[in-house]
matplotlib code that plots the C-alpha trace (Angstrom):
import matplotlib.pyplot as plt

x = [1.0, 1.2, 3.8, 2.7, 5.6, 5.6, 5.1, 8.4, 9.0, 11.6, 13.9, 13.9, 12.3, 14.1, 12.1, 10.4, 11.7, 8.1, 7.4, 6.2, 4.0, 5.5, 3.2, 4.4, 2.4, 2.8, 1.9, 1.0, -0.4, 0.3, 3.4, 3.9, 0.9, 2.8, 4.0, 7.5, 6.1, 3.8, 6.6, 8.9, 6.2, 5.2, 8.4, 10.0, 13.4, 15.3, 13.6, 15.5, 14.6, 15.9, 15.0, 17.0, 17.0, 14.8, 16.7, 16.1, 16.4, 12.9, 11.3, 8.7, 9.0, 7.6, 4.3, 5.4, 3.2, 0.8, 3.5, 5.6, 7.1, 8.4, 12.2, 13.0, 11.5, 11.6, 13.4, 13.1, 11.1, 10.9, 11.2, 10.1, 8.8, 6.2, 5.1, 1.3, 1.8, 4.3, 3.6, 2.6, 5.1, 4.3, 7.1, 6.2, 7.2, 6.5, 6.3, 7.5, 4.7, 6.1, 4.8, 8.3, 8.8, 5.5, 7.2, 8.6, 5.1, 4.3, 7.5, 6.7, 3.3, 4.8, 4.2, 2.2, -0.6, -2.3, -1.9, -2.7, -3.7, -2.8, -5.0, -4.6, -8.0, -6.5, -5.2, -7.6, -7.0, -3.5, -5.1, -6.6, -3.5, -2.8, -6.3, -6.3, -3.0, -4.1, -7.4, -5.5, -3.3, -6.3, -4.5, -6.7, -6.4, -7.7, -7.8, -6.5, -7.2, -4.1, -5.7, -3.5, -3.9, -4.0, -6.8, -9.9, -12.3, -13.1, -14.7, -16.5, -15.5, -18.7, -17.9, -14.4, -15.8, -18.1, -15.3, -13.0, -15.9, -14.8, -17.0, -18.6, -16.4, -13.2, -12.4, -11.9, -10.4, -9.0, -5.4, -2.5, 0.6, 2.8, 1.3, 2.4, -0.9, -2.9, -0.7, -0.8, -4.7, -4.6, -2.4, -4.7, -7.6, -5.9, -5.0, -8.6, -9.8, -7.5, -8.7, -12.4, -11.7, -9.9, -12.8, -15.3, -13.4, -13.3, -17.0, -17.9, -19.1]
y = [-19.5, -15.8, -13.9, -14.7, -16.0, -18.8, -17.9, -19.3, -19.4, -16.9, -19.8, -23.6, -25.2, -28.0, -31.1, -30.8, -33.1, -33.9, -35.2, -38.8, -39.4, -39.3, -39.8, -40.5, -38.5, -38.7, -35.9, -37.1, -35.7, -34.9, -33.4, -29.7, -29.6, -28.0, -30.9, -29.6, -26.2, -27.5, -29.4, -26.4, -24.0, -26.0, -27.7, -26.4, -27.9, -27.2, -29.6, -32.4, -32.4, -34.1, -31.5, -31.4, -28.9, -30.2, -30.7, -31.7, -35.4, -35.1, -33.9, -36.4, -38.2, -35.8, -34.0, -30.3, -28.4, -27.4, -26.5, -24.4, -22.3, -25.3, -25.6, -28.2, -31.5, -33.9, -37.2, -39.1, -37.5, -34.4, -34.7, -32.2, -32.1, -30.1, -30.3, -29.9, -29.6, -30.5, -34.2, -34.8, -34.6, -35.1, -36.4, -35.3, -37.2, -35.5, -38.0, -37.3, -36.6, -37.9, -41.2, -42.6, -42.3, -43.8, -47.1, -45.2, -44.5, -48.0, -47.9, -44.5, -45.7, -48.3, -47.3, -44.3, -43.3, -41.0, -38.9, -35.6, -35.7, -32.3, -31.3, -28.8, -28.1, -27.4, -31.0, -33.0, -36.2, -36.2, -37.0, -40.3, -42.4, -41.0, -41.7, -45.2, -46.2, -44.8, -46.7, -49.8, -49.6, -48.6, -45.5, -42.7, -39.5, -36.0, -34.0, -30.4, -28.2, -26.0, -22.9, -21.4, -17.7, -18.3, -20.8, -19.0, -21.7, -21.5, -24.9, -25.3, -28.0, -29.8, -29.8, -31.1, -33.8, -35.0, -34.9, -37.0, -39.3, -38.7, -40.4, -38.0, -39.2, -38.0, -34.4, -31.9, -28.5, -25.5, -24.5, -22.4, -24.5, -21.4, -20.3, -22.0, -21.5, -22.9, -26.0, -26.5, -26.4, -29.2, -31.3, -30.6, -31.7, -35.0, -35.6, -34.9, -37.3, -40.0, -39.4, -39.6, -42.9, -44.4, -43.4, -44.9, -48.2, -48.3, -47.8, -50.4, -53.6]
z = [49.3, 50.1, 52.0, 55.5, 57.7, 60.3, 63.9, 65.1, 68.9, 70.1, 71.2, 70.7, 73.8, 75.6, 76.5, 79.9, 82.6, 83.4, 79.9, 80.1, 77.1, 73.6, 70.6, 67.1, 64.5, 60.8, 58.4, 54.9, 51.7, 48.1, 46.6, 47.5, 49.9, 52.8, 55.0, 55.4, 56.1, 58.8, 60.6, 60.5, 61.8, 64.8, 65.8, 69.0, 68.0, 64.8, 62.4, 60.7, 57.1, 53.9, 51.4, 48.2, 45.3, 42.4, 39.2, 35.6, 36.7, 38.2, 35.0, 33.8, 37.2, 39.7, 38.8, 39.1, 36.7, 39.5, 42.0, 39.7, 42.5, 44.3, 44.1, 46.7, 47.7, 50.6, 49.7, 53.0, 55.8, 58.0, 61.8, 64.5, 68.0, 69.9, 73.5, 74.0, 77.8, 80.4, 80.1, 76.4, 73.5, 69.9, 67.6, 64.0, 60.9, 57.6, 54.7, 51.2, 48.7, 45.4, 44.2, 43.9, 47.7, 48.7, 49.6, 52.7, 54.0, 55.4, 57.4, 58.7, 59.8, 62.0, 65.7, 64.6, 66.9, 64.5, 61.4, 59.7, 56.0, 54.6, 51.6, 48.9, 47.4, 44.0, 43.9, 46.0, 44.0, 45.5, 48.9, 48.0, 48.4, 51.9, 53.1, 51.5, 53.2, 56.6, 56.4, 55.4, 58.5, 60.6, 61.7, 63.1, 61.2, 60.8, 57.6, 57.5, 54.5, 53.8, 52.2, 49.5, 48.6, 44.9, 45.0, 43.5, 44.6, 48.3, 48.7, 52.0, 54.5, 53.7, 50.0, 50.7, 53.0, 50.2, 47.6, 49.7, 50.9, 54.5, 57.1, 59.6, 62.5, 60.8, 61.9, 59.0, 59.7, 58.0, 58.5, 57.4, 57.5, 57.7, 61.0, 64.2, 66.1, 63.2, 62.9, 66.7, 66.5, 63.9, 66.2, 69.2, 67.0, 66.3, 70.0, 71.0, 68.3, 69.6, 73.1, 72.1, 70.2, 73.2, 75.5, 73.2, 73.1, 76.9, 77.2, 74.5, 76.2]

ax = plt.figure().add_subplot(projection="3d")
ax.plot(x, y, z, "-o")
ax.set_aspect("equal")
plt.show()
């Protein structure tokens, strides 16, 4: 991505005494798609992350040819927190993207209310596994397209929806994982989606 910097809050915000609803959200997607960046940009606490420097040991194991500038990788998960209002708090878990760590995903999905699938349009095939596992677990999700500056193809959201075979009811939005306001909009989209699904279930006879 380009040289834009994350919009970090001036200070890390303590949890409000009025907070009464905590929602577990998982952020998934392919290797190098921006999951750690998204957690870092929106978290109001210092994020816990398990990034390690990539070494020669990963050659031939991790697919790095399309993310040549990437020098570190998540080996467990990222964790952050963001308060949407005085009462609602989201706990964010960023899943590792490499195939060799996919066994962790099913455990991360336990107790998850919803998820964000982060997509890089240069490597859309990397999104299939995330979508498949979420559908398997019947976990509601939204898809956020993390636009990279060096991507010459500006696929429309409708083109991306068709390429991923996303049903019409699954929200699909653009985002810039580096920018706090953009990441927060993605999370609000997910919460709104969860609310609409809950209301629909209540009104179903």
